C-alpha positions as CSV (number, residue, x, y, z in Angstrom):
1,M,-0.2,22.8,-12.0
2,Q,-0.6,19.4,-10.4
3,G,-1.8,16.1,-11.9
4,R,-1.7,12.3,-11.7
5,A,-2.3,9.7,-14.5
6,T,-2.0,5.9,-14.5
7,F,-1.6,3.7,-17.5
8,Q,-1.6,-0.1,-18.0
9,L,0.8,-1.3,-20.8
10,A,1.1,-4.7,-22.3
11,G,4.6,-5.9,-21.8
12,G,6.9,-7.0,-24.6
13,V,9.5,-5.4,-26.8
14,E,7.3,-2.4,-27.8
15,A,6.5,-1.4,-24.1
16,P,9.5,0.9,-23.7
17,A,8.6,3.0,-26.7
18,R,5.0,3.1,-25.8
19,A,5.9,4.3,-22.2
20,R,8.2,7.0,-23.6
21,Q,5.5,8.2,-25.8
22,I,3.0,8.4,-22.9
23,V,5.5,10.3,-20.8
24,S,6.1,12.8,-23.7
25,V,2.4,13.5,-24.2
26,T,1.5,13.5,-20.4
27,I,4.2,15.3,-18.7
28,G,6.5,16.5,-21.5
29,V,4.5,19.6,-21.7
30,V,5.1,20.6,-18.0
31,L,8.8,20.1,-18.1
32,P,11.7,21.9,-19.8
33,E,12.8,20.2,-22.9
34,D,15.9,18.7,-21.4
35,R,14.0,17.3,-18.3
36,A,11.2,15.9,-20.6
37,Y,13.8,14.0,-22.6
38,Q,15.4,12.7,-19.3
39,A,12.0,11.5,-18.0
40,G,11.3,9.7,-21.3
41,L,14.8,8.1,-21.3
42,L,14.6,7.0,-17.7
43,T,11.1,5.6,-18.1
44,S,12.0,3.6,-21.2
45,E,15.0,2.2,-19.2
46,I,12.9,1.1,-16.4
47,V,10.2,-0.4,-18.6
48,S,12.9,-2.3,-20.5
49,N,13.9,-3.8,-17.1
50,S,10.3,-4.8,-16.5
51,V,10.4,-6.6,-19.9
52,L,13.8,-8.2,-19.4
53,H,14.0,-8.9,-15.7
54,G,10.3,-8.8,-14.7
55,R,9.6,-11.0,-17.7
56,A,6.7,-8.8,-18.7
57,G,5.7,-10.3,-22.0
58,T,2.8,-9.2,-24.2
59,E,0.3,-11.1,-21.9
60,E,1.5,-9.3,-18.8
61,Q,0.7,-5.8,-17.7
62,I,3.2,-3.0,-16.7
63,E,1.7,-0.1,-14.7
64,L,3.1,3.4,-15.4
65,A,2.0,6.0,-12.9
66,L,2.9,9.6,-13.4
67,S,2.4,12.5,-10.9
68,W,3.6,16.1,-11.0
69,D,3.3,19.2,-8.9
70,P,5.0,22.7,-9.2
71,Q,8.3,21.3,-7.9
72,R,8.8,17.9,-9.4
73,V,7.5,14.9,-11.5
74,R,7.5,11.4,-10.2
75,L,7.2,8.3,-12.4
76,E,6.6,4.7,-11.1
77,V,6.8,1.5,-13.1
78,T,5.3,-1.5,-11.5
79,D,5.3,-5.1,-12.7
80,Q,4.7,-8.7,-11.4
81,G,8.4,-9.7,-11.7
82,P,10.9,-10.4,-8.9
83,G,13.0,-7.3,-9.6
84,F,16.5,-6.9,-10.9
85,Q,18.7,-9.9,-10.1
86,G,22.0,-9.0,-11.6
87,N,25.2,-7.4,-10.4
88,G,24.8,-4.1,-12.1
89,P,26.6,-2.7,-15.1
90,D,29.6,-4.5,-16.6
91,P,32.0,-2.5,-18.8
92,E,32.4,-5.7,-21.0
93,R,28.7,-5.8,-21.8
94,S,26.5,-3.3,-23.9
95,G,23.5,-3.5,-21.6
96,G,22.9,-3.4,-17.9
97,W,23.3,0.4,-17.5
98,G,19.6,1.4,-17.1
99,L,19.6,1.8,-13.2
100,A,23.0,3.5,-13.3
101,L,21.4,6.1,-15.6
102,V,18.4,6.4,-13.3
103,E,20.7,7.0,-10.3
104,T,22.8,9.5,-12.2
105,I,20.2,11.6,-13.8
106,S,17.3,11.5,-11.4
107,D,17.0,13.6,-8.3
108,R,15.7,10.7,-6.2
109,W,14.8,7.1,-7.0
110,G,14.1,3.8,-5.3
111,I,12.9,0.2,-5.6
112,E,10.0,-1.2,-3.7
113,R,9.7,-5.0,-3.6
114,G,6.7,-7.0,-2.5
115,E,4.1,-9.0,-4.4
116,R,5.0,-6.6,-7.2
117,T,8.1,-4.7,-7.9
118,R,8.0,-0.9,-8.2
119,V,10.9,1.3,-9.5
120,W,10.3,5.0,-9.2
121,F,12.2,8.2,-9.8
122,E,11.7,11.9,-9.4
123,L,13.0,14.8,-11.4
124,E,12.9,18.4,-10.2
125,R,11.0,20.5,-12.7
126,A,13.8,23.0,-12.9
127,V,17.5,22.1,-12.6
128,A,19.3,24.2,-9.9
129,A,21.8,26.6,-11.3
C-alpha cells in the first residue's frame, strides 16, 4: 500500500500534539505499533523545533507531509524559519535532544534549507532482525 498526504498546521504550543495525532491516524495503521510510536515521537520533536527555532506561532503555518510505500514511511516538516541555530544537546539542559532522537531512531534523515526549512526522516516499515 502506498500513499501521500499533506497537512497545514497552525504553529504554536499545540502544534506538536496535533502533528502526532495526524501521524497516528494517517500512517499509524500501516506501521507496527513500535514504529508508529517512533514516527509520532519524532514528528512531534521536529514540529516542536519549528515552533521554537522556526518561530512558528499560531499565525504561521507548518507543513506536515507524509508518504509511505511497502518498504518505508517518510515524514517532512517544513516551516518559514531559519532552521536550528544551536550547538546541539547539552547534558546540563533538559531540552535540545530532538534532533539527536531523530538521528538515533530514524533510518535516514536530513535538513534542507532555503527560503523554507524542511526536516525529514524515514523509517523502514519493519525493523531488521
